[in-house]
C-alpha positions in Angstrom: 130.3 163.7 139.6 133.3 165.9 140.2 135.2 167.5 137.2 138.6 166.2 136.7 141.6 167.9 135.1 143.0 165.8 132.3 146.6 165.7 130.9 147.2 167.6 127.7 149.2 165.7 125.1 152.2 167.5 123.7 153.3 167.7 120.0 154.8 165.6 118.5 152.3 162.8 119.3 150.7 160.6 116.6 147.2 161.0 118.3 147.3 164.7 117.4 147.6 163.9 113.7 144.6 161.5 113.6 141.1 162.3 112.5 138.6 162.1 115.4 135.5 159.9 115.1 132.0 161.4 115.2 130.1 161.1 118.4 127.1 158.7 118.0 125.0 160.1 120.8 125.4 162.3 123.8 126.0 160.2 126.9 126.7 161.1 130.5 130.3 160.0 129.9 130.6 162.5 127.0 129.0 165.3 129.1 131.6 164.6 131.8 134.3 164.7 129.2 133.1 168.1 128.1 133.1 169.3 131.8 136.6 167.9 132.4 137.9 169.5 129.2 136.5 172.9 130.3 138.2 172.5 133.7 141.5 171.5 131.9 141.2 174.4 129.5 140.6 177.1 132.2 143.4 175.7 134.3 145.9 175.7 131.5 144.9 178.6 130.9 143.6 178.5 127.3 140.5 179.5 125.3 139.9 176.2 123.5 140.6 172.5 123.8 139.8 169.6 121.5 139.3 166.0 122.7 142.3 164.6 120.8 144.5 166.9 123.0 143.5 164.9 126.0 143.9 161.6 124.2 140.2 161.1 123.2 139.8 160.7 119.4 136.2 161.9 119.3 134.7 165.0 117.6 134.3 167.2 120.8 135.8 170.5 121.6 135.3 173.3 124.2 136.0 177.0 124.0 135.5 180.2 125.9 137.0 183.3 124.4 135.8 185.7 127.1 139.0 187.0 128.5 138.1 190.4 130.1 138.2 190.4 133.9 134.6 190.8 135.3 133.0 189.6 132.1 130.7 186.6 132.4 132.5 183.4 131.0 130.7 181.7 128.1 131.8 178.1 128.1 130.7 176.2 125.0 130.9 172.4 124.6 130.5 171.2 120.9 129.8 167.6 119.8 130.3 166.9 116.1 131.0 170.5 115.2 131.0 171.3 111.5 131.7 174.4 109.5 128.7 175.3 107.3 129.9 178.7 106.0 132.9 180.9 106.1 133.4 184.5 105.1 135.6 185.6 102.2 137.2 188.2 104.5 140.1 186.9 106.6 141.8 187.7 109.9 145.3 187.1 111.1 145.7 186.1 114.7 148.8 185.1 116.6 147.8 181.5 117.5 149.2 179.3 120.2 148.2 175.8 121.3 148.0 174.0 124.7 149.7 171.0 122.9 152.5 173.3 121.7 153.2 175.5 124.7 155.0 178.8 124.4 155.1 178.7 120.6 153.1 181.2 118.7 152.7 182.2 115.0 150.4 184.3 112.8 147.8 182.2 111.1 145.3 183.6 108.5 141.8 182.2 108.6 138.3 183.3 107.6 137.1 186.2 109.8 133.6 184.7 110.3 132.5 181.1 110.5 129.1 179.5 110.9 129.1 176.3 112.8 126.5 173.5 113.4 127.0 171.2 116.4 125.1 169.2 119.0 125.0 170.7 122.5 125.2 168.6 125.8 121.5 167.9 125.6 121.8 166.5 122.0 120.0 169.5 120.5 121.4 170.9 117.2 122.8 174.4 117.4 124.0 176.8 114.8 125.8 180.1 115.4 128.0 182.6 113.5 131.3 183.2 115.3 133.5 186.3 114.5 136.9 187.5 115.4 138.8 185.5 118.1 135.8 183.2 118.5 135.9 182.3 114.8 139.7 181.7 114.9 139.4 179.5 118.0 136.6 177.4 116.6 138.5 176.8 113.4 141.7 176.0 115.3 139.8 173.4 117.4 138.0 171.9 114.4 141.5 171.5 112.8 142.5 169.4 115.8 139.5 167.1 115.2 140.8 166.7 111.6 144.4 165.9 112.7 145.7 169.4 111.8 147.8 171.7 114.0 148.3 175.5 113.6 151.9 174.9 112.8 150.8 173.0 109.6 149.9 176.5 108.2 153.5 177.6 108.6 156.5 177.3 106.3 158.3 174.0 106.6 161.4 175.5 108.2 159.5 177.3 110.9 157.3 174.2 111.6 160.5 172.0 111.9 162.0 174.5 114.3 159.0 174.5 116.6 158.8 170.6 116.4 162.5 170.4 117.4 161.8 172.7 120.4 158.9 170.5 121.4 160.9 167.3 121.2 163.5 168.9 123.5 160.8 170.1 125.9 159.3 166.6 126.0 162.7 165.1 126.8 163.2 167.6 129.6 159.8 166.9 131.0 160.5 163.2 130.9 163.6 163.7 133.0 161.7 165.6 135.8 
């Protein structure tokens, strides 16, 4: 089956604030969703994408933080990802989001994170992610819990970004 690009939902949208349901078991339909999400993410372009961002309220996200030209991509599809450990040390990254285009802000998160998830074959995986990979994984898990990176910001900055997004959505609706 051919991969299909999906539409990315823009903030504000109530689906982005909902908690995604766990995946019962890995089906061909879910594997296809993962493939479609990777295609959508690469096309955007982005380094991570969670199922709620394409209107599917299930605990699935994809990421690939390899950005250097010539380096081999490392696409990862995670079903039911969960954080099992985080470092005390933190990192600050300027985060953005495909659901909040052209808006960026510094977010502080644990520098390292250990995740457990099911892969596309239903096998349990665990891995420690560091640096940008750790930030991306935490950002995507936040999506599965109905949280956006702007929720880490001060209310005034968050409201300013939300107003810009409402205006952008209005403009897009007119085109």
